[in-house]
C-alpha positions in Angstrom: 81.5 169.8 199.5 78.1 169.5 198.0 78.7 170.6 194.6 82.0 168.2 194.4 79.0 165.4 195.2 77.5 166.0 192.7 80.0 166.5 190.4 80.8 162.9 191.5 77.1 161.5 191.0 77.0 163.3 187.4 80.4 161.7 186.3 79.2 158.1 188.1 76.1 158.5 186.2 77.3 160.1 182.5 80.0 156.2 183.2 77.2 153.8 183.4 75.1 155.5 180.3 77.7 155.2 178.3 78.7 151.5 179.5 74.8 150.7 179.6 74.6 152.1 176.1 77.6 150.5 174.7 76.2 147.0 176.1 72.9 147.9 174.5 74.7 148.1 171.5 75.8 145.4 171.1 73.2 143.3 172.0 71.4 145.1 169.3 74.2 143.8 167.2 72.9 139.9 168.1 69.3 141.1 168.6 68.3 143.1 165.5 66.1 140.7 164.2 64.9 137.3 164.7 67.6 135.4 162.4 70.2 137.4 164.6 68.1 136.1 167.8 67.8 132.6 166.9 71.4 132.1 165.5 72.8 133.5 168.6 70.6 130.6 170.6 72.3 128.5 168.3 75.9 129.4 169.3 74.9 128.7 172.9 73.4 125.5 172.5 73.5 123.8 169.0 70.5 121.3 169.6 68.3 123.8 170.9 65.4 122.6 168.7 63.4 125.8 169.6 65.7 127.8 168.2 66.2 125.9 165.5 62.7 125.8 164.3 62.6 129.4 165.4 65.5 130.0 162.6 64.2 128.4 159.7 61.0 129.8 160.0 62.8 133.3 160.1 64.5 132.4 157.2 61.5 131.2 155.5 59.5 134.6 156.1 63.5 136.4 154.8 62.6 133.9 151.2 66.1 132.4 152.1 64.7 128.9 150.8 67.7 127.3 151.3 68.7 127.9 154.8 65.2 127.4 155.6 65.2 124.0 154.8 68.6 123.2 156.4 67.0 124.7 159.6 63.9 122.6 159.2 66.1 119.3 158.6 68.2 119.8 161.5 64.9 120.5 163.7 63.6 117.1 162.5 67.0 115.6 163.4 66.8 116.6 167.1 63.1 115.9 166.5 61.9 113.4 164.1 58.3 113.7 165.3 58.4 117.8 165.2 55.1 117.9 162.6 55.1 121.6 161.7 58.9 121.6 160.8 58.0 118.6 158.9 55.1 120.1 157.1 57.3 123.5 156.4 59.6 121.3 154.8 57.6 119.6 152.5 55.9 122.5 151.5 59.6 124.1 150.3 61.0 121.1 149.0 57.8 120.9 147.5 58.4 124.4 145.2 62.2 123.9 145.1 61.3 120.7 143.1 58.7 122.9 140.4 61.3 125.4 140.3 64.4 123.2 139.6 62.3 121.2 136.8 60.9 125.1 135.1 65.1 125.3 135.1 65.5 121.9 133.8 67.7 120.9 136.6 65.4 117.2 136.3 67.9 115.3 138.8 67.6 118.3 141.4 63.8 118.6 140.6 63.8 114.6 141.0 64.9 114.5 144.6 63.0 116.8 145.8 59.8 116.0 144.7 60.0 112.6 145.8 60.4 113.9 149.3 57.3 116.1 148.8 55.2 113.3 147.1 55.9 110.6 149.9 54.3 113.5 152.2 51.9 114.1 150.2 50.9 111.1 148.3 47.5 112.2 146.6 48.8 115.7 144.9 49.0 114.7 141.3 50.4 117.8 140.5 53.6 116.7 142.1 53.0 113.0 140.9 53.0 114.2 137.2 55.8 116.5 137.5 58.2 113.8 139.6 56.9 111.3 136.8 58.4 113.8 134.4 61.5 114.4 135.8 62.5 110.8 135.9 61.4 110.4 132.8 64.2 112.7 131.4 67.2 111.4 133.5 66.5 108.1 132.1 64.7 106.4 135.1 61.5 105.7 132.9 60.8 102.3 135.3 60.3 104.5 138.4 58.4 107.5 136.4 56.2 104.9 135.5 56.1 103.5 139.0 54.7 106.9 140.4 52.2 107.2 137.6 50.8 103.8 138.5 50.9 104.6 142.2 48.5 107.8 141.6 46.6 105.8 139.4 45.4 103.6 141.4 44.1 106.6 143.3 42.8 108.4 140.9 41.7 106.1 138.0 39.6 108.8 136.1 42.2 111.4 135.9 42.6 111.9 131.7 46.2 114.1 132.3 47.6 111.1 134.8 46.7 108.2 132.3 47.8 110.3 129.0 51.2 110.6 130.6 51.7 106.9 131.7 50.3 105.8 128.2 52.9 107.9 126.3 55.7 106.3 128.5 54.9 103.0 128.6 54.5 103.8 124.2 57.8 105.4 124.1 60.4 104.6 126.4 63.6 103.3 125.5 63.5 100.8 127.8 62.4 97.8 126.7 61.4 96.6 130.1 59.6 99.3 130.9 57.3 99.6 127.5 54.1 98.1 127.2 52.4 98.9 123.5 49.2 97.1 124.9 48.6 98.6 128.0 49.5 102.0 126.6 46.9 101.5 123.9 44.2 100.4 126.7 45.1 103.5 128.7 45.5 106.1 125.5 41.8 104.7 123.9 40.2 105.2 127.2 41.6 108.9 127.4 40.5 109.5 124.0 36.6 108.2 124.6 36.0 110.4 128.0 37.6 113.2 125.8 35.4 112.9 123.1 38.7 112.8 120.6 39.2 116.0 121.0 42.4 116.6 121.6 45.2 116.2 119.0 48.0 115.0 121.6 45.4 112.6 123.0 45.7 110.8 119.3 49.5 111.6 118.8 49.7 108.8 122.0 47.3 106.8 120.5 49.5 106.5 117.3 52.4 105.9 119.5 50.9 103.4 121.4 49.7 101.2 118.4 53.0 101.2 117.2 54.5 99.7 120.2 52.0 97.4 119.9 52.7 96.2 116.9 49.8 97.8 114.9 51.4 100.1 112.2 48.5 100.2 110.5 46.6 101.4 112.9 49.4 104.2 114.0 49.2 105.3 110.4 45.7 105.8 110.7 45.2 107.8 114.3 48.7 109.7 113.3 46.8 110.7 110.2 43.3 112.0 112.3 45.6 113.9 114.8 47.8 115.6 112.4 44.0 117.1 110.8 42.6 117.7 113.7 45.3 119.9 115.3 45.3 122.1 111.5 41.4 121.9 112.0 41.7 123.4 115.3 44.3 126.1 114.0 47.5 124.9 115.7 49.9 124.1 112.7 53.0 124.1 114.7 51.3 121.0 117.3 50.2 119.1 113.3 53.8 119.5 112.2 55.5 118.1 115.5 52.9 115.5 115.3 53.5 114.3 111.4 57.3 114.1 112.3 57.1 111.8 114.7 55.8 108.8 112.3 55.3 106.1 115.3 55.1 103.5 112.6 58.1 103.8 110.6 59.9 104.3 114.2 59.0 101.2 115.4 
């Protein structure tokens, strides 16, 4: 009888062990990593902001950018003042926007870069990237506004001033084109750079042409071509020579 009881106890223990093992395997299926864990949590409560945020972090750590962005946005829908989610979302969309820009997906880049710049108003790189993206999709008025706002914050930044001067000088939109302002900006950049940059001179030539000063445009364009050749940049010299700003205006 005692041996029979031992066998019964052993059988019961074995069954319990197998059942617990099966339950553990099923749990492991859901909890094997953070993505699985927080995804499972959201199946129980789709408005659990802790789960949406931690799932976003898990996706970001796994380099799943689109999924992370979606979950950070979901977190902010649930908790608009969730600053860690907002900061992470801004950084992710900035990176994605720059990636879109590199791939020449300008409309998509503009959307992400606009979102990021609204949160990081002093980021000069984002401002320049957004302005360029907008200019490539015929939204030059918006591009000019972005650059003017950035220059208002950083009045001595040569890159911003040069980009704005070129946009104002070359825009196909007459409401945006502003030759006199382009000339003032380009002259200031030329002075600060010591007339050592052929591209700045090329932009100044374009600005003179836009301002109705073809003689000055031809003179500066000639200087720009000569400087590019002097600096050992024949391809740039040929590019500048092909512009012929005075004739274009």
